[in-house]
N, C-alpha and C positions, 0 to 999 in steps of 0.2 A: 504494500500500500504506500504509494508515493505522495499522496495528498497530505498537505500540512494545513492546519487551521491558520487563519490569517494572523491571529495574535502571536502564534509561534513563528510563522514565516517572517513576520516583520518585527520580531524582537530586536531591540538595538544591539549592534555588535561593536559600537564605539560610542564615545561621549556625544558626538555630533547628532546622533539619532535619538538621544534621550530628550523627550519633549516636556517643556513646562517646568523643568527643575534647574534652571540656569545657575542659580546661586550655589546650590549643592555641588553641581558639576564643576563650577569654577574652582571651588575650594579643593575638591578631590584632585583635579588636574594640577593645581599648584603644589599640592603635597607630593605628587609624583615627581613633578619637575624639580622641586627642591630636595627630594629624597627625604621627606619628613613623614614617614609612614607610621601611623599609630598602631598599637597592638590590638586595639578593639574599637569597632564602630557599631552604632546602632541606628538603623534606618526605620523611622516610624512614619505612619501616614495611612490614608484610606487605601482600600484595595485598588489595584490596577493603575497606580500612579508611578510605577517604575522602580520600586524598592529593590526587588530581586534582580531585575535587569541591570540596574546600576551596580549592584553588588557583583554581578558576574563580569561586567565590563571593567570594573575596578580591579577585580582579581586577575583578569586577563592582562590589564595594563601594567600592574606592578611586576608581573612575570614576563612581560614582553621583552624580547631581545633588542628591538628597535622602536621604542615608543615614539609616537608623533604628537602633534598638537591635539589631535582628536582622541588620544589615548593609545590603545593597542594598534599595531600596524596591520594585523590580520594576515600577515604574509610569512612570518617566521615560524619555526617549528613549534614553539610554545603556543602561538596563537592558533595555528592550524589544528593542532591536536589538543586544544583546550578541553573539549568535551570528554576526551578519554584520559585526561591528565589525572593521575592518582594523587597529586598534591592538592587538587581542588576537591574538597569534600563538602557536599550539600546534604543537609539534614533537615527533614520536615519535623519540627517539634510537635506538630499536631498528632502524629502517629508514633513518634519516638521521643516520648516525653519523660521517660523514667531515669532514675539515677544511674542505671547500668549503662545506658547509652553515653552519658556524660563521662562516666568512669573510663569507658573505652577510649574516648577522646583524650582524657588525661594520660592514659597509658601510651598513646600513639604520638602525642605532640613532641615528646622528647626525641623522636627519630627525625633526622634531617630530611629535607625534601629530596625526593628521588630525581626529579628532572628540573625543578624550578628554583628560583631564588627564595620564594615564600611558600609555605604550606598554608592554604587559606581554608578556613572553616566558615561556611555560610549556613547559618541556622535560621530557617524561616519559621514564622509564627512562634517566636521564642517565648511569648507570654503564656504558651500552653505547657511549658515545662512545670513539673511538680516542684513543691517547695524543696524537697531533698535534692532534686536535680539542680535547682538554682544555687543551692548552697555548695554543691560540688563544682559548679561552673565558676562560682565566685572565687574559689581557691585557685582555679586555673587562670582567671583573668588577673589575679593579683600579681603574679610574677611569671608570665609566659616566656618561653624561649624567644630569642630575637627573630628566628625564622618563621614564627607563627603569627598569623593575622586572623582575628575573629570579626566576622560581619554578621550582626544580628538584625533580623528584620521582624517587624511586628505591626499589626493593625490596631493594637490595643496597648499603647505605651503605659497606661495607668496600671496595668496588671503586672508590669515588670518591676521587681523590687528596686528601691532607690539605691541600694548597695551595688547593684549591677549597673544602673544608669551612671553612677558617679565614676565608674571605671571605664566608661566608653566615651568616644566622641559622638555626640548626638546630632543627627540630621533629620529634620522634620520635613517630610515630603507633603506638598499641598495638592489639592485637587487641581487638575489641569484645566486651563481656561477653555471655554467653548470654542473660541477662535483657533487655538492651537490644535484642538482635536479635529476641527473641520479641515484645517490645512493638511494635517497628517492623513485624514481619510481621503482627501482629494488626491494625494500622492498615491495612496493604495489603490483607489478605483481606476486611476490612469494606468498604473502598472498591471492591474489585473483585468483591465478592459471591462469593468463593470458599468452598466448604464444605470444612472441614478439621478433623480432631480435634486437641485440645490436645496430645495425645501426639505426633502427627505434627509439629506446629509446633515442639515442644521438640527433636525428633530432627533436624529440618532445621537449627535453630539450632546444635545440637551438632556435626553433621558439617560445617557451614560453617567451623568452627574460627576464629571471630572475624572472618570476612569477610562484610560485609553484601552485597556484590555476589554472592558465591557463594550466599548464602542466598536472595536474590531470584531468581537463575537457577534454583536447584533448585525453588523454589515455582512459577516460571513453567512449567517443564517438566512438573511433576506436574499442574498445573491444566489442561493441554491436553486431558485426558480428559473434562472436564466432569462428573466424578463426585466424590463425597465422598472426600477424601484421607485414608487411614488410615495408622496407624503401619506396618502390614504392607507397604503400597505403598512407603513411603519406604525401608524396609529392603531390600525385594527389588530396587528400582531402583538403589540407590546403595551396595550392599555394606556396609550398616551392621549394627549389632547392638543389639538392644533391651535396655532395663534388665532386663526379665523374663528374657531369655536369659542375661544376666550373672549374675542372681540364681540361676537354675537351675544354671548351670555351677559357681558357688561352692557351692551346696547339695550338688551331687554330690561335691565334695571333702569337705565336712563329714560327709555320710552314707556316705562311702566307697563310692560307687557308680561303680566304674571303667567298667563297660560304657556307662552313660548318658553319662559324661564323654567317653569316646572317640568315641561316636556324635555328640555335639555338636561336637567338634573337627573331625570329618570333614565335618559339615554346614557349618561356618564356612568350611572350605577350599573346599568345592564352590561356595559362594556368592561366593567370591573376596573375602571381607571383608579389608580392610586390616589386616594383623597388628598394626601400630602403634596403630590405632584400638582393636582388641581389648585390647591391653596397657593403653592409656590408661584404658579403662573398667574393666578389672580392678583397676588401681591405685586408682581412685576407690572401687570396692567394698571393697577392702582397707582403705582409709582409714576408710570407714563402719564396717566390722567392728571395726577397731582402737579407734575411739572408743567403740563399744558395749561392747567388752571391758573398758574402763576405767570406764565409767559405770554399767553394769548388773551388779549382783552376781549375777544369775541367768543371765548370758550363757552359752550352751552351745556356742559356736562354737570356732574354733581359738584357741590361746593367743596372746597378744600377740607373744611372741618369734617364733613361727612366721609370724605375719602380717607382721612386720617383715622376716623373712628372705625370704619370698615376694615382697614388694615390691622388695627389692634385686635379686633374681634376675630378675624381669620387667624392671626398669629397666635391668639390664645388657644384656639382649637388645635392648631398644629403643635404648639409647644407644651401645653399644660395638661391636656386631657388624654387619659389612657382609657379607652372605652371598649366595652364588649357589646356595644350596640352599633347600629348603622350610623357611621359618621356623616353620611350625606344628609340625614335628617337635621343634624345640627347646623351644617353648612347652609342648607336650604332655609331653615327658620331664621338663621342669623342674617342672611341676605334679603329675605322677604321684608325685613324691617325698613329697607330703603325704598320700598314701593309705597305709593300713596293710594288710598282707596277713594276713587272718584265719587262714589255714592255717599260717602261720609262727609267729604269736605269740598266736593265739586271741583276737584282738580287743583285746589290751592294747597299751600304748605300745610303739613300735618300739625304745625305748631300754632297756626292761627287762621281763622276764616273771618269773613266779613258778613254781618247780618244787616239787612235793610228793613227798617221799621216803617209801618204804614199808618201810624197814629197821627202823623202830621203831614203837611204838604212837603215839608223838608225831608230829604233823604239823609238819615243819620246812620253813620257806620260806626260800629264799635267792635273791638277785638274780643273774640271768644277764645278762651284758653281751652286747648284740647283736653278732653276728659282723661285721656291716657296719660299717665305720668311720664314726664319728659325723661328720657334715658340719659343719665350722666355720661359725660365723655370720659375716656380713659385718663389716668393721671397725666398731667402735663409734664413733659420732659423739661427739666430745669437746665437750660443751656448755660445759664450763669454759673451754676454749680460745676458743670463740665469744665468750663474755662478756668474757674478758680482752682479746681483740683489738679488740672493739668499744669497750671502755673506753679502751684505749691509743690507738686512732685518735682518739677525742674529746679526748684530752689536748692534741693539737697540730693539730686539724683546721682547715684554712683553705681559702678559695675558690680561691686560686691553686694549691694542691696538687691540688684536685679538677679544676680546669681542665687542669692539666698531664697528669694521668693519663687524663682523658677524651680529650684530644687524641691521646695515644699509643695508646689502647685499640684503635681499628680496625687500626692498624699491627701491634700486638702479636698480635691475633687472626689477621691474615693471615700472620704469620711463624711461627705454631705448626706444628711438624712432627708433633705428636702429635694424630691425628684424634679420639681419645677426649676429650682436653681441649678441642679445638676445638668438638665437639658440645655439650659442657657449657657453654662460655662464650659461644657465639655469640649467645644471647638475653639475656645478662646486662647489667645497667646499673650503672655506677659511680655511687654515690650519696653517698659521703663519702670524704675522703682526708686523711691527714697526710703528713709527709715520709717515713714509712716503712711505713704501713699503708693499704690501701684496702678499703672495704666494698662488696661487690657485692650486687645484688638480682636475684632471679629469681622468676617467678610460679608455678613448679612446685615444690612442697615436696620431692618425691623428687629433683629435680635439685639443689636446694640441699644436700641431705644428701650426694649424690655429690660435689659440688664440695668440701665441707668434709672429706670423707675423702681427697681428692686435693689438699688445699690446699698441701702442701709441694712437690708436683710443679709446681703453677702458679707458686709463688714462684720455684722454681729455673729454670723456663723464662723467666720475666721477667728474672731476673738474667743468664742466658746471653745474652739478646737485647740488653739495655741496659747490662750491666756494673754494675748497681746492685742491692744487696740490697733486696728489697721483699717485704712480706707482704700476704696477702689473707685475707678471710673473707666468707662469703656468708650472706645473710638472706632469709627469705621476705617477702612483702608485709606480713603481719601483724606479723612480728617487727620489721621496720624501722619500722612505724607506732608500735609500742610503745616502741622505743628512742628514736625522735625525740621522742615525748611526754615521756619521762623526761629527755632532754637539755634540752628547752625549760624544763621544770620546774626542773631544776638551775640553769640560767642565771638564771631569775627569783629563785631562792632563794640565788644566789651560792655554790652548792656546786661546788667545783672538782674536776675529774677528776685523779686521781693515777696515775702509771704503775705497772703491776703486772707483776712478773716472770712470764714464761710458764713452765709446767712443761715438763720435758724430754719430747719426743714419742717414744713407743716406735715402733720400726720395725715396720711392718705386714707380716707374711709372707703372701704371697698364698695363698689356699686351694687345695688340690688339687681341690676341687669347684667351681672356677670355671667360668664358661660355656665358656671355651676348652677346658678339659679335658673337660667334658661332651660338647662337640662332637667332640673327638678320640676319645673312647671309643665314640661311636656311628657316626662316619663315617670314611672314608678320609682320613687327615691331609693327604695330597697334593692332595685335591680340595676343600678348604674354605679360604676366604680369611677371615682374621680380622684386623681392624685395631684 
């Protein structure tokens, strides 16, 4: 059988083919160039982002007889016979997770490499090792021979003991951008002569969620029909939802067409579309509409305040609720709030209508307050507090403080009892720290807003675990980039940061219209689980 699946056929064989991890690649290339090879590395990140591929390319490069700018030359004997090289040992910790396997490594590492400069051990899914296996590995990592290099890979860095992490150089792989995946897929379809629409390529990149392996697997599966791959085929096979469908769903809300909206929701449910994917695409649409509402003076959609409120409600469903009932019911009921009932208020705003009295010749209009209780808006994000805490962090920010909080962060996440905070913080990165404040970064704007509305709870949780008062604040990628540029500029111009007193934070009273209450109003309280 000569056929190779696409993700294996197009696995990177040098650093130039590793997509979307430029920072990590540049560090590894420089370490090879300067001959500063560490004895242990740990690659962490989501599945399909290139951890194992990078480990293999690095192992090949450090043993290559004629390394190039792209890493291995792929022409020398060591490169050609890399797959059969007895000095490159790959271990899947998911199926070899006992102490006996690690002891075997310990017994063998003392032997010099047979053909290469380094004997390289690549341990995939290292977090699956048992406690006793980790303890045995720890002894090996403490004082390994000079000819041995360990490369550990994991999708769950929080499960790796801190004692192991502290002995490794850590590289955090991030989800690959949609554009990078699309460009790589274009290269593959041209090489394989696969006919596919651009919209279908974009949808494959989107639903792969930052994983190149998933994207190539989807493309491989769809290409087996030997026909032109359309967007409809991608959607029907993989339970996705197109941009047009999202636009139509949103237009139904704007045009107040309840019937079409309900029909679309039933269709999504019938197609078994992942409700989190639906929410994600709706949030992106809301962001687009919110920007248009501020840019375009002739914008005729929903008001910005309603768009913001809708985004918060959808984010709550996605982030906070662990449900064993149909999530589409909650999404549908939440969005129906933004339709107006023409029979009740004759097409006017739900907050007020105008009544005409006939007692006099004069036409008197007066405001009638809606009988339905006005739904409170989500807690307002305190932009002033964000700016103050970023400023105060920079007053005394140091590398040792950053290293200390980064070391504690995985343990802090693992000890959190509040699942809602855990879901918010699991993908955050600590990017700056002082002795009392840390700045977090997250790639999703809605998540950053939710973190900052719960920032006091996060600080309190940290204090409970470590017995030390500590404050946090979260920024988006763009916000951090901007703050970093300002910080560098201030350093150059010798402008010092001065401490600013924080304003008193008002206690936020939870809305009666929260998702929990909405669920209890619709369903039997004893039959719904909400965390």
